[in-house]
PQR file with spaces between the fields and no chain letter, atoms N, CA, C, O and H, PARSE charges and radii, in Angstrom:
ATOM       1  N    MET     1       0.822   -1.194    0.000 -0.4000 1.5000
ATOM       2  CA   MET     1       0.000    0.000    0.000 -0.0000 2.0000
ATOM       3  C    MET     1       0.864    1.256    0.000  0.5500 1.7000
ATOM       4  O    MET     1       0.665    2.147   -0.826 -0.5500 1.4000
ATOM       5  N    ILE     2       1.837    1.332    0.936 -0.4000 1.5000
ATOM       6  CA   ILE     2       2.673    2.526    1.029 -0.0000 2.0000
ATOM       7  C    ILE     2       3.523    2.701   -0.217  0.5500 1.7000
ATOM       8  O    ILE     2       3.821    3.826   -0.618 -0.5500 1.4000
ATOM       9  H    ILE     2       1.999    0.608    1.607  0.4000 1.0000
ATOM      10  N    GLU     3       3.916    1.584   -0.833 -0.4000 1.5000
ATOM      11  CA   GLU     3       4.705    1.671   -2.071 -0.0000 2.0000
ATOM      12  C    GLU     3       3.886    2.297   -3.192  0.5500 1.7000
ATOM      13  O    GLU     3       4.414    3.067   -3.993 -0.5500 1.4000
ATOM      14  H    GLU     3       3.674    0.670   -0.507  0.4000 1.0000
ATOM      15  N    ARG     4       2.602    1.970   -3.250 -0.4000 1.5000
ATOM      16  CA   ARG     4       1.738    2.564   -4.279 -0.0000 2.0000
ATOM      17  C    ARG     4       1.586    4.065   -4.071  0.5500 1.7000
ATOM      18  O    ARG     4       1.606    4.839   -5.029 -0.5500 1.4000
ATOM      19  H    ARG     4       2.173    1.344   -2.599  0.4000 1.0000
ATOM      20  N    VAL     5       1.436    4.467   -2.824 -0.4000 1.5000
ATOM      21  CA   VAL     5       1.317    5.896   -2.516 -0.0000 2.0000
ATOM      22  C    VAL     5       2.613    6.613   -2.890  0.5500 1.7000
ATOM      23  O    VAL     5       2.585    7.669   -3.520 -0.5500 1.4000
ATOM      24  H    VAL     5       1.420    3.838   -2.046  0.4000 1.0000
ATOM      25  N    PHE     6       3.748    6.031   -2.498 -0.4000 1.5000
ATOM      26  CA   PHE     6       5.043    6.616   -2.830 -0.0000 2.0000
ATOM      27  C    PHE     6       5.216    6.726   -4.342  0.5500 1.7000
ATOM      28  O    PHE     6       5.612    7.776   -4.849 -0.5500 1.4000
ATOM      29  H    PHE     6       3.771    5.173   -1.986  0.4000 1.0000
ATOM      30  N    ASP     7       4.921    5.647   -5.061 -0.4000 1.5000
ATOM      31  CA   ASP     7       5.059    5.660   -6.521 -0.0000 2.0000
ATOM      32  C    ASP     7       4.162    6.711   -7.160  0.5500 1.7000
ATOM      33  O    ASP     7       4.567    7.365   -8.122 -0.5500 1.4000
ATOM      34  H    ASP     7       4.599    4.794   -4.649  0.4000 1.0000
ATOM      35  N    ALA     8       2.953    6.881   -6.642 -0.4000 1.5000
ATOM      36  CA   ALA     8       2.041    7.896   -7.175 -0.0000 2.0000
ATOM      37  C    ALA     8       2.601    9.295   -6.933  0.5500 1.7000
ATOM      38  O    ALA     8       2.505   10.163   -7.801 -0.5500 1.4000
ATOM      39  H    ALA     8       2.625    6.350   -5.861  0.4000 1.0000
ATOM      40  N    CYS     9       3.182    9.512   -5.762 -0.4000 1.5000
ATOM      41  CA   CYS     9       3.772   10.819   -5.452 -0.0000 2.0000
ATOM      42  C    CYS     9       4.967   11.107   -6.353  0.5500 1.7000
ATOM      43  O    CYS     9       5.133   12.230   -6.831 -0.5500 1.4000
ATOM      44  H    CYS     9       3.260    8.807   -5.057  0.4000 1.0000
ATOM      45  N    VAL    10       5.796   10.098   -6.584 -0.4000 1.5000
ATOM      46  CA   VAL    10       6.943   10.276   -7.474 -0.0000 2.0000
ATOM      47  C    VAL    10       6.455   10.594   -8.890  0.5500 1.7000
ATOM      48  O    VAL    10       6.992   11.486   -9.548 -0.5500 1.4000
ATOM      49  H    VAL    10       5.661    9.186   -6.195  0.4000 1.0000
ATOM      50  N    ARG    11       5.439    9.867   -9.357 -0.4000 1.5000
ATOM      51  CA   ARG    11       4.879   10.154  -10.687 -0.0000 2.0000
ATOM      52  C    ARG    11       4.364   11.588  -10.767  0.5500 1.7000
ATOM      53  O    ARG    11       4.566   12.276  -11.768 -0.5500 1.4000
ATOM      54  H    ARG    11       5.003    9.142   -8.822  0.4000 1.0000
ATOM      55  N    LEU    12       3.693   12.033   -9.693 -0.4000 1.5000
ATOM      56  CA   LEU    12       3.174   13.399   -9.659 -0.0000 2.0000
ATOM      57  C    LEU    12       4.312   14.420   -9.732  0.5500 1.7000
ATOM      58  O    LEU    12       4.206   15.420  -10.442 -0.5500 1.4000
ATOM      59  H    LEU    12       3.529   11.474   -8.880  0.4000 1.0000
ATOM      60  N    LEU    13       5.386   14.171   -9.005 -0.4000 1.5000
ATOM      61  CA   LEU    13       6.538   15.069   -9.060 -0.0000 2.0000
ATOM      62  C    LEU    13       7.195   15.042  -10.445  0.5500 1.7000
ATOM      63  O    LEU    13       7.641   16.077  -10.942 -0.5500 1.4000
ATOM      64  H    LEU    13       5.472   13.359   -8.428  0.4000 1.0000
ATOM      65  N    LEU    14       7.252   13.871  -11.061 -0.4000 1.5000
ATOM      66  CA   LEU    14       7.809   13.782  -12.415 -0.0000 2.0000
ATOM      67  C    LEU    14       6.948   14.535  -13.424  0.5500 1.7000
ATOM      68  O    LEU    14       7.474   15.198  -14.318 -0.5500 1.4000
ATOM      69  H    LEU    14       6.889   13.030  -10.658  0.4000 1.0000
ATOM      70  N    ILE    15       5.644   14.436  -13.285 -0.4000 1.5000
ATOM      71  CA   ILE    15       4.732   15.183  -14.166 -0.0000 2.0000
ATOM      72  C    ILE    15       4.927   16.686  -13.957  0.5500 1.7000
ATOM      73  O    ILE    15       4.986   17.451  -14.919 -0.5500 1.4000
ATOM      74  H    ILE    15       5.218   13.897  -12.559  0.4000 1.0000
ATOM      75  N    ALA    16       5.026   17.105  -12.680 -0.4000 1.5000
ATOM      76  CA   ALA    16       5.246   18.522  -12.374 -0.0000 2.0000
ATOM      77  C    ALA    16       6.578   18.995  -12.943  0.5500 1.7000
ATOM      78  O    ALA    16       6.676   20.116  -13.442 -0.5500 1.4000
ATOM      79  H    ALA    16       4.978   16.483  -11.898  0.4000 1.0000
ATOM      80  N    ALA    17       7.600   18.150  -12.870 -0.4000 1.5000
ATOM      81  CA   ALA    17       8.911   18.503  -13.415 -0.0000 2.0000
ATOM      82  C    ALA    17       8.831   18.677  -14.924  0.5500 1.7000
ATOM      83  O    ALA    17       9.384   19.628  -15.476 -0.5500 1.4000
ATOM      84  H    ALA    17       7.519   17.239  -12.464  0.4000 1.0000
ATOM      85  N    ASP    18       8.146   17.761  -15.584 -0.4000 1.5000
ATOM      86  CA   ASP    18       7.992   17.837  -17.030 -0.0000 2.0000
ATOM      87  C    ASP    18       7.187   19.074  -17.425  0.5500 1.7000
ATOM      88  O    ASP    18       7.504   19.752  -18.402 -0.5500 1.4000
ATOM      89  H    ASP    18       7.696   16.988  -15.135  0.4000 1.0000
ATOM      90  N    TRP    19       6.156   19.350  -16.658 -0.4000 1.5000
ATOM      91  CA   TRP    19       5.249   20.467  -16.935 -0.0000 2.0000
ATOM      92  C    TRP    19       5.942   21.820  -16.765  0.5500 1.7000
ATOM      93  O    TRP    19       5.705   22.749  -17.537 -0.5500 1.4000
ATOM      94  H    TRP    19       5.898   18.800  -15.864  0.4000 1.0000
ATOM      95  N    THR    20       6.806   21.922  -15.739 -0.4000 1.5000
ATOM      96  CA   THR    20       7.469   23.189  -15.443 -0.0000 2.0000
ATOM      97  C    THR    20       8.825   23.340  -16.119  0.5500 1.7000
ATOM      98  O    THR    20       9.396   24.430  -16.128 -0.5500 1.4000
ATOM      99  H    THR    20       6.998   21.167  -15.112  0.4000 1.0000
ATOM     100  N    GLY    21       9.341   22.259  -16.682 -0.4000 1.5000
ATOM     101  CA   GLY    21      10.659   22.319  -17.307 -0.0000 2.0000
ATOM     102  C    GLY    21      11.801   22.205  -16.314  0.5500 1.7000
ATOM     103  O    GLY    21      12.951   22.493  -16.645 -0.5500 1.4000
ATOM     104  H    GLY    21       8.876   21.374  -16.675  0.4000 1.0000
ATOM     105  N    MET    22      11.483   21.785  -15.098 -0.4000 1.5000
ATOM     106  CA   MET    22      12.515   21.594  -14.078 -0.0000 2.0000
ATOM     107  C    MET    22      12.829   20.109  -13.967  0.5500 1.7000
ATOM     108  O    MET    22      12.163   19.265  -14.567 -0.5500 1.4000
ATOM     109  H    MET    22      10.549   21.551  -14.829  0.4000 1.0000
ATOM     110  N    THR    23      13.866   19.811  -13.180 -0.4000 1.5000
ATOM     111  CA   THR    23      14.178   18.413  -12.924 -0.0000 2.0000
ATOM     112  C    THR    23      13.336   17.928  -11.740  0.5500 1.7000
ATOM     113  O    THR    23      12.718   18.715  -11.022 -0.5500 1.4000
ATOM     114  H    THR    23      14.407   20.496  -12.693  0.4000 1.0000
ATOM     115  N    TYR    24      13.335   16.612  -11.565 -0.4000 1.5000
ATOM     116  CA   TYR    24      12.623   16.006  -10.434 -0.0000 2.0000
ATOM     117  C    TYR    24      13.161   16.566   -9.117  0.5500 1.7000
ATOM     118  O    TYR    24      12.388   16.894   -8.216 -0.5500 1.4000
ATOM     119  H    TYR    24      13.836   15.972  -12.147  0.4000 1.0000
ATOM     120  N    LYS    25      14.488   16.675   -9.007 -0.4000 1.5000
ATOM     121  CA   LYS    25      15.104   17.179   -7.779 -0.0000 2.0000
ATOM     122  C    LYS    25      14.715   18.625   -7.514  0.5500 1.7000
ATOM     123  O    LYS    25      14.450   18.989   -6.368 -0.5500 1.4000
ATOM     124  H    LYS    25      15.116   16.409   -9.738  0.4000 1.0000
ATOM     125  N    GLU    26      14.676   19.458   -8.556 -0.4000 1.5000
ATOM     126  CA   GLU    26      14.292   20.857   -8.379 -0.0000 2.0000
ATOM     127  C    GLU    26      12.848   20.980   -7.895  0.5500 1.7000
ATOM     128  O    GLU    26      12.556   21.759   -6.987 -0.5500 1.4000
ATOM     129  H    GLU    26      14.892   19.162   -9.486  0.4000 1.0000
ATOM     130  N    VAL    27      11.956   20.215   -8.500 -0.4000 1.5000
ATOM     131  CA   VAL    27      10.551   20.241   -8.077 -0.0000 2.0000
ATOM     132  C    VAL    27      10.439   19.766   -6.633  0.5500 1.7000
ATOM     133  O    VAL    27       9.696   20.340   -5.837 -0.5500 1.4000
ATOM     134  H    VAL    27      12.193   19.582   -9.237  0.4000 1.0000
ATOM     135  N    ASN    28      11.177   18.722   -6.307 -0.4000 1.5000
ATOM     136  CA   ASN    28      11.164   18.182   -4.952 -0.0000 2.0000
ATOM     137  C    ASN    28      11.617   19.242   -3.950  0.5500 1.7000
ATOM     138  O    ASN    28      10.977   19.419   -2.913 -0.5500 1.4000
ATOM     139  H    ASN    28      11.781   18.256   -6.954  0.4000 1.0000
ATOM     140  N    VAL    29      12.704   19.946   -4.241 -0.4000 1.5000
ATOM     141  CA   VAL    29      13.206   20.994   -3.349 -0.0000 2.0000
ATOM     142  C    VAL    29      12.193   22.128   -3.245  0.5500 1.7000
ATOM     143  O    VAL    29      11.890   22.585   -2.143 -0.5500 1.4000
ATOM     144  H    VAL    29      13.223   19.802   -5.084  0.4000 1.0000
ATOM     145  N    TRP    30      11.669   22.585   -4.372 -0.4000 1.5000
ATOM     146  CA   TRP    30      10.688   23.672   -4.335 -0.0000 2.0000
ATOM     147  C    TRP    30       9.481   23.301   -3.498  0.5500 1.7000
ATOM     148  O    TRP    30       8.996   24.101   -2.697 -0.5500 1.4000
ATOM     149  H    TRP    30      11.915   22.213   -5.267  0.4000 1.0000
ATOM     150  N    PHE    31       9.001   22.082   -3.688 -0.4000 1.5000
ATOM     151  CA   PHE    31       7.800   21.681   -2.969 -0.0000 2.0000
ATOM     152  C    PHE    31       8.064   21.481   -1.483  0.5500 1.7000
ATOM     153  O    PHE    31       7.347   22.038   -0.652 -0.5500 1.4000
ATOM     154  H    PHE    31       9.396   21.432   -4.338  0.4000 1.0000
ATOM     155  N    PHE    32       9.074   20.699   -1.135 -0.4000 1.5000
ATOM     156  CA   PHE    32       9.278   20.315    0.261 -0.0000 2.0000
ATOM     157  C    PHE    32      10.109   21.306    1.071  0.5500 1.7000
ATOM     158  O    PHE    32      10.035   21.298    2.300 -0.5500 1.4000
ATOM     159  H    PHE    32       9.656   20.247   -1.810  0.4000 1.0000
ATOM     160  N    CYS    33      10.895   22.156    0.419 -0.4000 1.5000
ATOM     161  CA   CYS    33      11.741   23.103    1.153 -0.0000 2.0000
ATOM     162  C    CYS    33      11.263   24.541    1.048  0.5500 1.7000
ATOM     163  O    CYS    33      11.706   25.392    1.820 -0.5500 1.4000
ATOM     164  H    CYS    33      10.955   22.162   -0.579  0.4000 1.0000
ATOM     165  N    VAL    34      10.371   24.830    0.110 -0.4000 1.5000
ATOM     166  CA   VAL    34       9.900   26.204   -0.059 -0.0000 2.0000
ATOM     167  C    VAL    34       8.382   26.283    0.117  0.5500 1.7000
ATOM     168  O    VAL    34       7.897   26.936    1.041 -0.5500 1.4000
ATOM     169  H    VAL    34      10.012   24.139   -0.517  0.4000 1.0000
ATOM     170  N    ILE    35       7.642   25.629   -0.758 -0.4000 1.5000
ATOM     171  CA   ILE    35       6.182   25.774   -0.777 -0.0000 2.0000
ATOM     172  C    ILE    35       5.537   25.207    0.483  0.5500 1.7000
ATOM     173  O    ILE    35       4.723   25.881    1.114 -0.5500 1.4000
ATOM     174  H    ILE    35       8.035   25.099   -1.509  0.4000 1.0000
ATOM     175  N    TRP    36       5.886   23.990    0.856 -0.4000 1.5000
ATOM     176  CA   TRP    36       5.284   23.346    2.021 -0.0000 2.0000
ATOM     177  C    TRP    36       5.546   24.147    3.307  0.5500 1.7000
ATOM     178  O    TRP    36       4.600   24.385    4.057 -0.5500 1.4000
ATOM     179  H    TRP    36       6.548   23.442    0.344  0.4000 1.0000
ATOM     180  N    PRO    37       6.784   24.571    3.597 -0.5600 1.5000
ATOM     181  CA   PRO    37       6.998   25.360    4.820  0.2800 2.0000
ATOM     182  C    PRO    37       6.240   26.690    4.812  0.5500 1.7000
ATOM     183  O    PRO    37       5.701   27.095    5.842 -0.5500 1.4000
ATOM     184  N    ILE    38       6.193   27.371    3.671 -0.4000 1.5000
ATOM     185  CA   ILE    38       5.436   28.624    3.597 -0.0000 2.0000
ATOM     186  C    ILE    38       3.958   28.356    3.872  0.5500 1.7000
ATOM     187  O    ILE    38       3.319   29.090    4.627 -0.5500 1.4000
ATOM     188  H    ILE    38       6.631   27.042    2.835  0.4000 1.0000
ATOM     189  N    PHE    39       3.425   27.318    3.266 -0.4000 1.5000
ATOM     190  CA   PHE    39       2.033   26.935    3.476 -0.0000 2.0000
ATOM     191  C    PHE    39       1.774   26.632    4.952  0.5500 1.7000
ATOM     192  O    PHE    39       0.756   27.045    5.507 -0.5500 1.4000
ATOM     193  H    PHE    39       3.944   26.722    2.653  0.4000 1.0000
ATOM     194  N    THR    40       2.696   25.914    5.577 -0.4000 1.5000
ATOM     195  CA   THR    40       2.566   25.576    6.992 -0.0000 2.0000
ATOM     196  C    THR    40       2.571   26.841    7.854  0.5500 1.7000
ATOM     197  O    THR    40       1.762   26.961    8.774 -0.5500 1.4000
ATOM     198  H    THR    40       3.523   25.579    5.126  0.4000 1.0000
ATOM     199  N    LEU    41       3.467   27.779    7.568 -0.4000 1.5000
ATOM     200  CA   LEU    41       3.509   29.035    8.321 -0.0000 2.0000
ATOM     201  C    LEU    41       2.218   29.830    8.141  0.5500 1.7000
ATOM     202  O    LEU    41       1.720   30.425    9.097 -0.5500 1.4000
ATOM     203  H    LEU    41       4.124   27.682    6.820  0.4000 1.0000
ATOM     204  N    ILE    42       1.681   29.845    6.938 -0.4000 1.5000
ATOM     205  CA   ILE    42       0.407   30.530    6.692 -0.0000 2.0000
ATOM     206  C    ILE    42      -0.707   29.889    7.512  0.5500 1.7000
ATOM     207  O    ILE    42      -1.516   30.593    8.117 -0.5500 1.4000
ATOM     208  H    ILE    42       2.085   29.361    6.162  0.4000 1.0000
ATOM     209  N    LEU    43      -0.753   28.565    7.536 -0.4000 1.5000
ATOM     210  CA   LEU    43      -1.775   27.877    8.319 -0.0000 2.0000
ATOM     211  C    LEU    43      -1.623   28.161    9.816  0.5500 1.7000
ATOM     212  O    LEU    43      -2.619   28.359   10.511 -0.5500 1.4000
ATOM     213  H    LEU    43      -0.096   27.993    7.044  0.4000 1.0000
ATOM     214  N    VAL    44      -0.393   28.183   10.312 -0.4000 1.5000
ATOM     215  CA   VAL    44      -0.164   28.496   11.726 -0.0000 2.0000
ATOM     216  C    VAL    44      -0.635   29.918   12.021  0.5500 1.7000
ATOM     217  O    VAL    44      -1.243   30.164   13.063 -0.5500 1.4000
ATOM     218  H    VAL    44       0.417   28.023    9.747  0.4000 1.0000
ATOM     219  N    ALA    45      -0.360   30.860   11.110 -0.4000 1.5000
ATOM     220  CA   ALA    45      -0.801   32.246   11.298 -0.0000 2.0000
ATOM     221  C    ALA    45      -2.323   32.329   11.311  0.5500 1.7000
ATOM     222  O    ALA    45      -2.895   33.064   12.116 -0.5500 1.4000
ATOM     223  H    ALA    45       0.134   30.661   10.264  0.4000 1.0000
ATOM     224  N    ILE    46      -2.978   31.587   10.433 -0.4000 1.5000
ATOM     225  CA   ILE    46      -4.450   31.577   10.403 -0.0000 2.0000
ATOM     226  C    ILE    46      -5.007   31.006   11.702  0.5500 1.7000
ATOM     227  O    ILE    46      -5.966   31.540   12.259 -0.5500 1.4000
ATOM     228  H    ILE    46      -2.514   30.990    9.780  0.4000 1.0000
ATOM     229  N    ILE    47      -4.407   29.925   12.179 -0.4000 1.5000
ATOM     230  CA   ILE    47      -4.867   29.322   13.436 -0.0000 2.0000
ATOM     231  C    ILE    47      -4.687   30.300   14.589  0.5500 1.7000
ATOM     232  O    ILE    47      -5.578   30.433   15.428 -0.5500 1.4000
ATOM     233  H    ILE    47      -3.628   29.492   11.726  0.4000 1.0000
ATOM     234  N    ALA    48      -3.542   30.991   14.644 -0.4000 1.5000
ATOM     235  CA   ALA    48      -3.303   31.971   15.712 -0.0000 2.0000
ATOM     236  C    ALA    48      -4.309   33.107   15.623  0.5500 1.7000
ATOM     237  O    ALA    48      -4.851   33.528   16.645 -0.5500 1.4000
ATOM     238  H    ALA    48      -2.818   30.884   13.963  0.4000 1.0000
ATOM     239  N    TRP    49      -4.571   33.610   14.428 -0.4000 1.5000
ATOM     240  CA   TRP    49      -5.536   34.693   14.234 -0.0000 2.0000
ATOM     241  C    TRP    49      -6.933   34.250   14.677  0.5500 1.7000
ATOM     242  O    TRP    49      -7.643   35.000   15.348 -0.5500 1.4000
ATOM     243  H    TRP    49      -4.131   33.269   13.597  0.4000 1.0000
ATOM     244  N    GLN    50      -7.319   33.033   14.300 -0.4000 1.5000
ATOM     245  CA   GLN    50      -8.633   32.523   14.717 -0.0000 2.0000
ATOM     246  C    GLN    50      -8.698   32.350   16.225  0.5500 1.7000
ATOM     247  O    GLN    50      -9.733   32.626   16.831 -0.5500 1.4000
ATOM     248  H    GLN    50      -6.742   32.425   13.755  0.4000 1.0000
ATOM     249  N    TRP    51      -7.609   31.895   16.842 -0.4000 1.5000
ATOM     250  CA   TRP    51      -7.574   31.719   18.295 -0.0000 2.0000
ATOM     251  C    TRP    51      -7.791   33.062   18.986  0.5500 1.7000
ATOM     252  O    TRP    51      -8.554   33.160   19.948 -0.5500 1.4000
ATOM     253  H    TRP    51      -6.768   31.671   16.349  0.4000 1.0000
ATOM     254  N    VAL    52      -7.110   34.099   18.485 -0.4000 1.5000
ATOM     255  CA   VAL    52      -7.264   35.438   19.072 -0.0000 2.0000
ATOM     256  C    VAL    52      -8.700   35.922   18.903  0.5500 1.7000
ATOM     257  O    VAL    52      -9.287   36.467   19.838 -0.5500 1.4000
ATOM     258  H    VAL    52      -6.490   34.020   17.704  0.4000 1.0000
ATOM     259  N    ARG    53      -9.266   35.727   17.719 -0.4000 1.5000
ATOM     260  CA   ARG    53     -10.651   36.159   17.473 -0.0000 2.0000
ATOM     261  C    ARG    53     -11.633   35.413   18.371  0.5500 1.7000
ATOM     262  O    ARG    53     -12.523   36.030   18.957 -0.5500 1.4000
ATOM     263  H    ARG    53      -8.790   35.285   16.959  0.4000 1.0000
ATOM     264  N    ILE    54     -11.483   34.107   18.487 -0.4000 1.5000
ATOM     265  CA   ILE    54     -12.375   33.306   19.336 -0.0000 2.0000
ATOM     266  C    ILE    54     -12.240   33.745   20.788  0.5500 1.7000
ATOM     267  O    ILE    54     -13.237   33.862   21.501 -0.5500 1.4000
ATOM     268  H    ILE    54     -10.760   33.606   18.011  0.4000 1.0000
ATOM     269  N    ARG    55     -11.012   33.986   21.224 -0.4000 1.5000
ATOM     270  CA   ARG    55     -10.783   34.432   22.606 -0.0000 2.0000
ATOM     271  C    ARG    55     -11.486   35.773   22.854  0.5500 1.7000
ATOM     272  O    ARG    55     -12.098   35.970   23.904 -0.5500 1.4000
ATOM     273  H    ARG    55     -10.202   33.891   20.645  0.4000 1.0000
ATOM     274  N    GLY    56     -11.397   36.684   21.893 -0.4000 1.5000
ATOM     275  CA   GLY    56     -12.077   37.967   22.022 -0.0000 2.0000
ATOM     276  C    GLY    56     -13.583   37.814   22.051  0.5500 1.7000
ATOM     277  O    GLY    56     -14.265   38.487   22.824 -0.5500 1.4000
ATOM     278  H    GLY    56     -10.900   36.524   21.040  0.4000 1.0000
ATOM     279  N    LEU    57     -14.108   36.928   21.207 -0.4000 1.5000
ATOM     280  CA   LEU    57     -15.553   36.696   21.190 -0.0000 2.0000
ATOM     281  C    LEU    57     -16.023   36.074   22.500  0.5500 1.7000
ATOM     282  O    LEU    57     -17.089   36.423   23.007 -0.5500 1.4000
ATOM     283  H    LEU    57     -13.554   36.382   20.579  0.4000 1.0000
ATOM     284  N    LYS    58     -15.233   35.154   23.049 -0.4000 1.5000
ATOM     285  CA   LYS    58     -15.595   34.542   24.328 -0.0000 2.0000
ATOM     286  C    LYS    58     -15.599   35.583   25.438  0.5500 1.7000
ATOM     287  O    LYS    58     -16.468   35.566   26.309 -0.5500 1.4000
ATOM     288  H    LYS    58     -14.367   34.870   22.637  0.4000 1.0000
ATOM     289  N    ARG    59     -14.626   36.489   25.406 -0.4000 1.5000
ATOM     290  CA   ARG    59     -14.583   37.547   26.423 -0.0000 2.0000
ATOM     291  C    ARG    59     -15.812   38.433   26.318  0.5500 1.7000
ATOM     292  O    ARG    59     -16.438   38.766   27.323 -0.5500 1.4000
ATOM     293  H    ARG    59     -13.919   36.502   24.699  0.4000 1.0000
ATOM     294  N    ARG    60     -16.156   38.818   25.073 -0.4000 1.5000
ATOM     295  CA   ARG    60     -17.341   39.663   24.900 -0.0000 2.0000
ATOM     296  C    ARG    60     -18.602   38.935   25.323  0.5500 1.7000
ATOM     297  O    ARG    60     -19.492   39.537   25.924 -0.5500 1.4000
ATOM     298  H    ARG    60     -15.647   38.547   24.256  0.4000 1.0000
ATOM     299  N    LEU    61     -18.690   37.654   25.020 -0.4000 1.5000
ATOM     300  CA   LEU    61     -19.843   36.857   25.428 -0.0000 2.0000
ATOM     301  C    LEU    61     -19.899   36.773   26.945  0.5500 1.7000
ATOM     302  O    LEU    61     -20.976   36.867   27.535 -0.5500 1.4000
ATOM     303  H    LEU    61     -17.967   37.165   24.532  0.4000 1.0000
ATOM     304  N    GLY    62     -18.755   36.597   27.574 -0.4000 1.5000
ATOM     305  CA   GLY    62     -18.696   36.552   29.034 -0.0000 2.0000
ATOM     306  C    GLY    62     -19.121   37.866   29.650  0.5500 1.7000
ATOM     307  O    GLY    62     -19.794   37.872   30.681 -0.5500 1.4000
ATOM     308  H    GLY    62     -17.880   36.521   27.095  0.4000 1.0000
ATOM     309  N    GLU    63     -18.744   38.988   29.039 -0.4000 1.5000
ATOM     310  CA   GLU    63     -19.161   40.301   29.541 -0.0000 2.0000
ATOM     311  C    GLU    63     -20.660   40.473   29.375  0.5500 1.7000
ATOM     312  O    GLU    63     -21.321   41.031   30.251 -0.5500 1.4000
ATOM     313  H    GLU    63     -18.198   38.984   28.202  0.4000 1.0000
ATOM     314  N    GLY    64     -21.202   40.001   28.262 -0.4000 1.5000
ATOM     315  CA   GLY    64     -22.641   40.093   28.030 -0.0000 2.0000
ATOM     316  C    GLY    64     -23.418   39.277   29.036  0.5500 1.7000
ATOM     317  O    GLY    64     -24.474   39.703   29.502 -0.5500 1.4000
ATOM     318  H    GLY    64     -20.665   39.548   27.550  0.4000 1.0000
ATOM     319  N    GLU    65     -22.903   38.096   29.378 -0.4000 1.5000
ATOM     320  CA   GLU    65     -23.561   37.256   30.367 -0.0000 2.0000
ATOM     321  C    GLU    65     -23.522   37.915   31.737  0.5500 1.7000
ATOM     322  O    GLU    65     -24.494   37.835   32.488 -0.5500 1.4000
ATOM     323  H    GLU    65     -22.045   37.749   28.999  0.4000 1.0000
ATOM     324  N    ALA    66     -22.408   38.570   32.074 -0.4000 1.5000
ATOM     325  CA   ALA    66     -22.289   39.251   33.371 -0.0000 2.0000
ATOM     326  C    ALA    66     -23.291   40.404   33.461  0.5500 1.7000
ATOM     327  O    ALA    66     -23.900   40.624   34.508 -0.5500 1.4000
ATOM     328  H    ALA    66     -21.619   38.635   31.464  0.4000 1.0000
ATOM     329  N    GLU    67     -23.457   41.140   32.356 -0.4000 1.5000
ATOM     330  CA   GLU    67     -24.406   42.249   32.358 -0.0000 2.0000
ATOM     331  C    GLU    67     -25.836   41.725   32.474  0.5500 1.7000
ATOM     332  O    GLU    67     -26.660   42.329   33.162 -0.5500 1.4000
ATOM     333  H    GLU    67     -22.962   40.961   31.506  0.4000 1.0000
ATOM     334  N    THR    68     -26.141   40.604   31.808 -0.4000 1.5000
ATOM     335  CA   THR    68     -27.472   40.027   31.872 -0.0000 2.0000
ATOM     336  C    THR    68     -27.778   39.553   33.282  0.5500 1.7000
ATOM     337  O    THR    68     -28.879   39.785   33.783 -0.5500 1.4000
ATOM     338  H    THR    68     -25.473   40.113   31.250  0.4000 1.0000
ATOM     339  N    GLU    69     -26.820   38.891   33.937 -0.4000 1.5000
ATOM     340  CA   GLU    69     -27.028   38.417   35.304 -0.0000 2.0000
ATOM     341  C    GLU    69     -27.211   39.589   36.255  0.5500 1.7000
ATOM     342  O    GLU    69     -28.018   39.497   37.180 -0.5500 1.4000
ATOM     343  H    GLU    69     -25.926   38.703   33.530  0.4000 1.0000
ATOM     344  N    ALA    70     -26.489   40.687   36.060 -0.4000 1.5000
ATOM     345  CA   ALA    70     -26.606   41.848   36.935 -0.0000 2.0000
ATOM     346  C    ALA    70     -27.969   42.514   36.776  0.5500 1.7000
ATOM     347  O    ALA    70     -28.537   42.998   37.755 -0.5500 1.4000
ATOM     348  H    ALA    70     -25.833   40.762   35.309  0.4000 1.0000
ATOM     349  N    SER    71     -28.495   42.544   35.564 -0.4000 1.5000
ATOM     350  CA   SER    71     -29.780   43.188   35.343 -0.0000 2.0000
ATOM     351  C    SER    71     -30.933   42.333   35.895  0.5500 1.7000
ATOM     352  O    SER    71     -31.989   42.875   36.223 -0.5500 1.4000
ATOM     353  H    SER    71     -28.034   42.150   34.769  0.4000 1.0000
ATOM     354  N    HIS    72     -30.750   41.013   36.002 -0.4000 1.5000
ATOM     355  CA   HIS    72     -31.782   40.142   36.532 -0.0000 2.0000
ATOM     356  C    HIS    72     -31.791   40.107   38.059  0.5500 1.7000
ATOM     357  O    HIS    72     -32.780   39.686   38.659 -0.5500 1.4000
ATOM     358  H    HIS    72     -29.893   40.573   35.736  0.4000 1.0000
ATOM     359  N    ALA    73     -30.712   40.541   38.690 -0.4000 1.5000
ATOM     360  CA   ALA    73     -30.619   40.453   40.153 -0.0000 2.0000
ATOM     361  C    ALA    73     -31.357   41.554   40.864  0.5500 1.7000
ATOM     362  O    ALA    73     -31.361   41.601   42.094 -0.5500 1.4000
ATOM     363  H    ALA    73     -29.909   40.883   38.203  0.4000 1.0000
């Protein structure tokens, strides 16, 4: 099973190399040393931004609940 996945990935890289006019090694370096890390950093930044937004929304919701409880007392 893993050999089939590996072979499919190699074929995909070979197709990308042929399509872009680069070698297999160049495509491999671009993908795994440049594109993938940049993509990962972007995803981490998105997760951090969402965490900050959710935290702010929870704080505002908590303040709203405190005001509601105070008005009912």
